[in-house]
C-alpha positions in Angstrom: -10.3 -32.9 -11.0 -12.4 -31.9 -8.0 -15.4 -34.0 -9.2 -16.9 -33.9 -5.7 -17.2 -30.1 -5.7 -18.4 -30.0 -9.2 -21.1 -32.6 -8.5 -22.3 -30.7 -5.4 -22.5 -27.5 -7.4 -24.4 -29.1 -10.3 -26.9 -30.7 -7.9 -27.6 -27.4 -6.2 -28.2 -25.7 -9.5 -30.5 -28.5 -10.7 -32.5 -28.2 -7.5 -32.9 -24.5 -8.0 -34.2 -25.0 -11.6 -36.7 -27.6 -10.4 -38.0 -25.4 -7.7 -38.5 -22.5 -10.1 -40.4 -24.7 -12.6 -42.8 -25.9 -9.9 -43.7 -22.3 -9.1 -44.3 -21.3 -12.7 1.5 -17.4 -18.4 3.4 -18.4 -15.3 7.0 -18.1 -14.2 8.8 -21.0 -12.6 11.5 -21.3 -10.1 13.4 -23.9 -8.1 12.9 -24.5 -4.4 14.0 -21.7 -2.1 15.4 -22.0 1.4 13.7 -23.3 4.6 11.3 -26.2 5.0 7.6 -25.5 5.5 6.0 -27.1 8.5 2.3 -27.5 8.0 0.4 -29.5 10.6 -2.6 -31.7 9.8 -5.8 -30.3 11.1 -9.0 -31.8 12.3 -11.9 -32.2 10.0 -13.9 -29.0 9.9 -17.6 -29.1 10.7 -19.4 -29.9 7.4 -22.9 -28.6 8.3 -23.1 -25.7 5.9 -25.6 -23.3 7.5 -25.5 -19.6 8.0 -25.5 -20.2 11.8 -22.4 -22.3 11.9 -20.5 -20.7 9.0 -20.1 -17.5 10.9 -21.1 -15.5 7.8 -22.4 -11.9 8.5 -22.4 -12.4 12.3 -19.6 -10.6 14.1 -20.9 -11.9 17.4 -21.3 -15.5 16.4 -20.4 -17.5 19.5 -20.8 -20.8 17.7 -17.7 -20.3 15.5 -15.6 -23.4 16.0 -12.0 -23.1 17.0 -9.6 -24.4 14.4 -6.1 -25.6 15.2 -3.3 -23.2 14.4 -0.5 -24.2 12.1 3.1 -24.4 13.4 4.7 -20.9 13.9 6.9 -21.2 10.8 4.3 -22.6 8.5 3.6 -20.6 5.3 0.3 -18.8 5.2 -1.8 -17.2 2.5 -1.0 -13.5 2.6 -3.8 -11.1 1.8 -3.2 -8.0 -0.3 -5.4 -5.3 -1.6 -4.5 -5.6 -5.2 -4.5 -2.7 -7.5 -7.2 -2.6 -10.1 -5.8 -4.6 -13.1 -7.8 -5.1 -16.3 -8.6 -8.6 -17.4 -6.5 -9.8 -20.3 -7.8 -8.9 -23.7 -7.8 -12.5 -24.7 -8.0 -15.8 -22.7 -7.2 -19.3 -24.0 -10.2 -21.4 -25.1 -11.2 -23.8 -22.3 -13.0 -27.2 -22.3 -16.2 -26.3 -24.2 -14.5 -23.8 -26.5 -15.4 -20.7 -24.5 -12.7 -18.4 -23.2 -12.4 -17.6 -19.5 -13.6 -14.1 -20.3 -16.7 -15.6 -22.0 -17.3 -18.0 -19.0 -17.1 -15.1 -16.6 -19.6 -13.2 -18.6 -22.0 -16.2 -18.7 -21.7 -16.9 -14.9 -21.6 -13.4 -13.6 -24.2 -12.7 -10.9 -24.8 -11.6 -7.3 -26.0 -14.9 -5.8 -24.3 -18.3 -5.3 -26.0 -21.7 -5.3 -24.7 -23.0 -2.0 -22.6 -22.1 1.1 -19.4 -23.6 -0.2 -19.5 -21.5 -3.4 -20.4 -18.4 -1.3 -17.3 -18.9 0.9 -15.1 -19.4 -2.2 -16.6 -16.3 -4.0 -16.0 -14.1 -0.9 -12.4 -15.3 -0.6 -11.8 -14.6 -4.3 -13.3 -11.1 -3.9 -11.2 -10.1 -0.9 -8.0 -11.8 -1.9 -7.8 -11.0 -5.6 -10.5 -8.5 -6.8 -9.3 -6.4 -9.7 -6.7 -8.9 -10.8 -6.7 -10.8 -14.2 -9.3 -13.5 -14.4 -6.7 -16.2 -14.5 -5.2 -14.9 -11.3 -8.5 -14.9 -9.5 -9.2 -18.5 -10.8 -5.8 -19.6 -9.5 -6.6 -18.2 -6.0 -9.9 -20.1 -6.0 -8.1 -23.3 -7.0 -5.6 -23.0 -4.2 -8.4 -22.9 -1.7 -10.1 -25.9 -3.3 -6.7 -27.8 -3.4 -6.3 -27.2 0.3 -9.8 -28.6 1.0 -8.8 -31.8 -0.9 -5.2 -32.1 0.4 -5.8 -33.7 3.9 -3.5 -31.0 5.3 -6.1 -28.4 5.9 -9.8 -28.3 6.8 -11.8 -30.5 4.4 -14.4 -28.0 3.4 -13.9 -24.7 1.4 -15.5 -22.7 4.2 -13.2 -24.4 6.8 -10.2 -23.5 4.7 -11.1 -19.9 4.3 -12.0 -19.5 8.0 -8.9 -21.3 9.3 -7.2 -19.2 11.9 -4.2 -17.2 10.7 -4.6 -18.0 7.0 -6.5 -15.1 5.4 -6.2 -11.6 6.9 -9.7 -10.5 5.8 -11.3 -13.1 8.2 -11.8 -11.9 11.7 -12.9 -14.2 14.5 -13.9 -16.8 12.0 -16.3 -14.4 10.2 -16.0 -13.9 6.4 -17.2 -10.3 5.7 -19.9 -9.6 3.1 -18.7 -7.9 -0.1 -20.8 -5.1 -1.7 -23.4 -7.2 -3.5 -24.0 -4.8 -6.4 -20.3 -4.3 -7.3 -18.8 -5.4 -10.6 -15.9 -7.1 -8.6 -18.4 -9.2 -6.6 -20.2 -10.4 -9.8 -16.9 -11.4 -11.2 -15.9 -13.2 -8.0 -19.2 -15.2 -8.1 -18.5 -16.2 -11.7 -15.0 -17.3 -10.9 -16.2 -19.4 -7.9 -18.9 -21.1 -10.0 -16.4 -21.8 -12.8 -13.9 -23.3 -10.3 -16.5 -25.4 -8.6 -17.8 -26.8 -11.9 -14.2 -27.3 -13.1 -14.9 -25.5 -16.4 -11.4 -23.9 -16.7 -7.9 -24.3 -15.2 -5.9 -21.8 -13.3 -2.1 -21.2 -13.8 -0.7 -23.1 -10.8 -1.8 -26.8 -10.8 -1.7 -28.4 -7.3 -0.6 -25.2 -5.6 -1.4 -25.0 -1.9 0.2 -21.6 -0.9 0.4 -18.1 -2.3 1.5 -14.6 -1.1 1.4 -11.1 -2.5 4.2 -10.0 -4.7 5.0 -7.1 -2.4 6.3 -9.5 0.4 9.1 -12.1 0.4 8.6 -14.8 3.0 11.5 -16.9 1.7 9.5 -20.2 1.8 11.3 -23.3 1.0 8.7 -24.4 -1.5 8.5 -25.0 -5.2 7.4 -21.8 -6.9 5.1 -22.7 -9.7 3.5 -19.4 -11.0 3.3 -15.7 -10.7 -0.1 -14.3 -11.8 -1.3 -10.8 -11.3 -0.4 -9.7 -7.7 0.3 -13.2 -6.3 3.1 -15.8 -6.3 2.0 -19.4 -6.1 3.8 -22.4 -4.6 3.3 -26.1 -4.0 
């Protein structure tokens, strides 16, 4: 699953090491009412540089326009989630480490590449303070969109797509407080998702919204985790 993202992330990490050396439980429901209408969008620009990602630049005039979805299309609804503790125990994952152990191992303030940075920022602003499984599921929805052919084909393009994430303004993804515990967790979650080291709770989900709203989407509801409800 998502081998292309995992390979890119591992290559970036290997390059960083080489450079250093040279210098010394979900709930399920049936389909609700209404049919979603999600248009196909053009391929997002894949040149991942600070200049064209629109990161940290409120006056970035080079931010590309992305097509809007149809008016009745479901969107990801941002919510400032209340601080929720991580579960006391997480199921063991592929290499025997729990998700809690993986987060501890990958926690940090820096990301290895632009795609992981965009993913970590989205996890932070969309799901900080929620259980680790919920944060990982948010990350996987964004990655699923990038692979679906129905949204921009890069993670940064998905996050920056107009009308999809309320924390994005004018194509700019804001900068989280780098020293905060929530940012370190978001970095860990993004790296775990990019390397496919653990699974979230909503396989193949493409949409989510905060539990406080009820958009009445005619989609298959696959999970409720933390403060979000997930659909495919």
